[in-house]
C-alpha positions as CSV (number, residue, x, y, z in Angstrom):
1,M,-97.0,256.5,-153.0
2,S,-97.5,259.4,-150.2
3,N,-94.4,260.4,-148.1
4,S,-95.4,258.4,-145.0
5,N,-95.6,255.0,-147.0
6,K,-92.6,255.9,-148.5
7,N,-90.6,256.8,-145.4
8,R,-92.0,253.5,-144.0
9,K,-90.9,251.5,-146.8
10,I,-87.0,253.2,-146.1
11,M,-87.0,252.1,-142.6
12,E,-88.3,248.7,-143.5
13,T,-85.5,248.3,-145.9
14,Y,-83.2,249.8,-142.8
15,Y,-84.2,247.1,-139.9
16,K,-84.1,244.1,-142.7
17,S,-80.6,245.3,-143.5
18,I,-79.4,245.5,-140.0
19,S,-81.0,242.2,-139.6
20,S,-78.8,240.7,-142.0
21,G,-76.0,242.5,-141.5
22,D,-76.3,244.6,-144.8
23,F,-74.5,247.6,-143.6
24,E,-73.7,248.9,-147.0
25,T,-77.4,249.3,-147.5
26,V,-77.9,250.7,-143.9
27,I,-75.3,253.5,-144.6
28,S,-76.6,254.2,-148.0
29,L,-80.0,255.4,-146.6
30,M,-77.9,257.8,-144.8
31,D,-77.7,261.7,-145.7
32,E,-73.9,262.5,-145.6
33,N,-74.7,265.1,-142.8
34,V,-76.6,262.2,-140.7
35,K,-77.5,263.3,-136.8
36,F,-77.4,260.7,-134.3
37,H,-78.7,261.5,-130.8
38,I,-78.1,259.0,-128.4
39,I,-79.7,258.9,-124.9
40,G,-77.2,259.0,-121.7
41,E,-74.1,260.3,-120.6
42,S,-71.6,257.3,-121.4
43,P,-68.9,257.9,-123.6
44,F,-71.3,256.4,-126.6
45,S,-73.8,258.6,-125.7
46,G,-74.5,262.3,-127.2
47,Y,-74.7,264.1,-130.5
48,W,-73.1,262.4,-133.6
49,E,-72.8,264.1,-136.8
50,G,-71.5,262.9,-140.0
51,K,-71.6,259.3,-141.5
52,E,-68.0,259.3,-140.9
53,N,-68.2,259.7,-137.3
54,V,-71.5,257.1,-136.9
55,Y,-70.3,254.5,-139.0
56,G,-66.5,255.4,-138.6
57,I,-66.2,255.6,-134.9
58,L,-69.5,255.0,-132.8
59,V,-70.7,251.9,-134.7
60,P,-67.4,250.3,-135.1
61,A,-66.9,250.4,-131.7
62,V,-69.9,248.8,-130.5
63,V,-69.3,246.0,-133.0
64,A,-65.8,245.4,-131.5
65,S,-67.3,244.7,-128.0
66,L,-69.4,241.9,-128.8
67,D,-68.8,238.4,-129.7
68,Q,-69.9,238.2,-133.5
69,N,-71.2,234.5,-133.2
70,T,-73.8,235.3,-130.7
71,V,-75.0,238.7,-131.7
72,A,-78.3,239.2,-133.3
73,F,-79.4,243.0,-134.0
74,A,-83.1,243.7,-135.5
75,E,-84.0,240.2,-135.4
76,N,-87.4,241.6,-134.0
77,W,-88.5,244.8,-134.8
78,K,-91.5,246.8,-135.5
79,I,-92.4,250.3,-137.4
80,M,-94.8,251.9,-134.8
81,C,-95.7,254.4,-136.8
82,A,-94.9,256.8,-139.5
83,D,-95.7,260.1,-141.3
84,D,-94.4,262.6,-143.7
85,D,-91.4,263.4,-142.1
86,R,-90.7,260.9,-139.3
87,V,-90.7,257.0,-138.4
88,T,-90.8,255.6,-135.2
89,G,-89.7,252.0,-134.8
90,L,-88.3,249.2,-132.1
91,M,-85.7,247.1,-132.5
92,S,-84.0,244.1,-130.2
93,A,-80.5,243.1,-130.2
94,R,-79.2,240.2,-128.0
95,G,-76.1,238.1,-127.7
96,K,-72.9,238.6,-125.2
97,S,-70.3,241.0,-125.1
98,L,-66.7,240.0,-125.2
99,N,-66.2,240.5,-121.7
100,G,-69.2,237.8,-121.0
101,E,-71.8,240.0,-120.3
102,V,-75.1,239.1,-121.9
103,M,-76.8,241.5,-123.7
104,D,-80.2,241.6,-124.5
105,Q,-81.6,245.2,-125.5
106,T,-84.7,247.2,-126.8
107,Y,-83.9,250.6,-128.7
108,C,-86.6,252.8,-129.6
109,H,-85.8,255.2,-132.7
110,I,-87.2,258.2,-133.8
111,F,-86.3,258.7,-137.6
112,K,-86.5,262.4,-139.5
113,I,-86.6,261.8,-143.1
114,E,-85.8,264.4,-145.9
115,S,-85.6,263.6,-149.5
116,S,-85.8,259.5,-149.0
117,K,-82.4,259.8,-146.7
118,I,-82.5,259.6,-143.0
119,T,-81.2,263.3,-141.8
120,E,-81.6,262.2,-137.9
121,V,-81.8,259.5,-135.6
122,Y,-82.8,260.0,-131.8
123,E,-81.9,256.7,-130.2
124,F,-83.2,255.2,-126.7
125,M,-82.3,251.8,-125.0
126,D,-81.1,250.4,-121.7
127,T,-78.2,252.9,-121.0
128,A,-76.8,250.5,-117.8
129,Q,-77.0,247.6,-119.7
130,N,-74.6,249.5,-122.6
131,E,-72.1,250.5,-120.0
132,K,-71.7,246.7,-119.0
133,T,-71.4,245.5,-122.3
134,L,-69.8,247.8,-124.4
135,N,-65.9,248.6,-124.1
136,I,-64.9,252.3,-124.0
137,E,-61.5,251.3,-125.3
138,N,-62.9,250.5,-128.4
139,L,-64.2,254.1,-129.1
140,N,-61.9,255.8,-130.9
141,G,-63.1,259.5,-130.5
142,R,-66.3,261.3,-128.5
143,S,-69.4,262.8,-129.5
144,G,-68.4,265.8,-128.5
145,V,-71.6,266.8,-127.1
146,A,-73.1,264.7,-124.0
147,G,-75.6,265.3,-121.4
148,S,-79.2,265.9,-122.4
149,M,-80.2,265.0,-125.3
150,K,-80.8,267.9,-127.9
151,F,-84.0,268.2,-129.8
């Protein structure tokens, strides 16, 4: 199997796992030092490095802002392209935040994959919607680097 097909399979597993709420599998697909580059200038944006920061600070703060009875992540997703190093995909998220705002989000992701692990994620979404739906009081830390996306 070519690297592009292997990478596509990794990302199919990623999106299917997010959709089913299987974050153990999602985390297992990440390199220990994974780098997340999140568009925008909100406290959730910036450069997040390492599983510990991404899944110990960032993701829990997002989840804590949302009504888990209404939220559906990756109900719809699509791999747009895959090559030997990168995969680009789209993913939906919808539901309500705990402050009553409606979330109807589309994410565009660019993933870098090395040795069958996700090493970098570039994430693009409607940042104004994130500011309305995500509660910064849930964020127990910062990315350390905000502003323009580094690439």
